[in-house]
N, C-alpha and C positions, 0 to 999 in steps of 0.2 A: 479485566479491564473492558471487556466487550468483544465484539466480533466484527469482521469485515468480510463482505461477500465479493469474491473475485472470480472472473471467468478467464480461462486460459485456452489457447489454441495455437497450433503451429500450422503455417501454410507454406507450401512449396511454390516459389516464384521462379521465373527464368533466371534471375540473378542470385538465387540461393534461397535459404530458409528465412522465414519471417516468424517472429514470436509476437503474438497478439495478446495483450493484457487488458482486460476490462475491469476498472475499479467501479463497482456497482453501488454498494451502500454499506452502512454501519448500523449496528443495533446493540442494545444493552450496554451502553457506555457507562461504566461505574466510577469513573474518575471523580474525585471530590473537587468540584469547582468552588469558587469563592463563596457562593451561596447556593442553596438547593434550587432556587428558581433561576439561577444564572443559565442562560442559553449561550453556549460557546460558538465561536466561529471556527469551524474545523476544515482541514484539508489533508490530503494524503501525499506524502513524498514516497516515490518509488525508485529504488536503486536496483540495477542489474549488477550482480557481483560475480566476478570470475572466481570460481571455487579454488583453483590452484594457487592463485596469487593473493586471494582475499582482497583484491582491489575492486572498488566500485568503478564500472566501466561506462555506465549510462545513468543519468539522473533525470527524472521527470517529476512533475507535481500537478495535482488537480487544481481546479478553481476552488475558492473558499466558499463553503456553504455556511451562510450566516445564521446565527441564532437557532441552531438545530442540534439536538442531542442524538438524533438518528438520521444523519444526512444521507441523501441519495446523490451520488456523483454521476453515475452513468457516463463515464469517460473511457475512451478506448485509446491505447497507445500501441504503436507498431514499432518493433525493433528488427532491424535487418541483421540478425545473427542466429547462429545455431544455438538452441537452448541447452545442448549438451555441455556440461562443464560449467554451468551458470546456476545461480540461485537468485531469488528475488527477496529484497528486504523492503518491507512495507511499513511505513511509519505514519501513525495518525497523530497530527499536530494541531494544537489549539493556537490560532493566530492571536497573539497577545493584545493587539490593538496598538494605539498610537504610542503609549509610554510604557507598555509592559512587554516583557520578553515572551517569545513563543515557548510553548510548553509541549513536550513530548507526552502524549497520552498513553500510547502503547505501540508495540511493534509485532510483526509476524514475519516468519521466514518460510519460503517455499523453495525446496530443492527441486529444480526442474528435471533432473535425471530420474527422479522418483515418480514423475507424473506422465501418464500416457496422453500426449498432446495431439494424437491423430484426429480426435474429434473435440469439439468445444466442451470443456468441463466447467461446471459452476459449483463452487464450494464456499462454505463459511469457514473462516480461519480465526482462531482465537488470538486476540491481541494480548500480548504479555507485557509485563512491566520490564522496561529496559534496565540492564545493569548500570548503564551510564545515566539513567534518568535522575534529574534533580527536582526537588519540590520547593 
């Protein structure tokens, strides 16, 4: 479905740990839009998920990038929580417009326990088709 570039880092503050997530850009979006020349309005929904309970504990979203198959978001989100025991669920969504429903293009998961967050890391993550996705 494409890829999304994300930067992750953990910072120590006086009041505890902070997780910093940067949603940078997307590329190679292969979703079949209405027509080949259709340029979608895309945005990213970001959920912090507690691994033990499988509950979404924080929800954020980027601004909408209009008419762009390879959008650059360059948005930073700060979460006051320890990354341990949490994962990120990243959803790329097409804003349907006035009379059309929003469409999930693809999603990626990042298990924060498996990532060394002591320094800023930047990676491309593959967007997969969601099992709950409808066409």
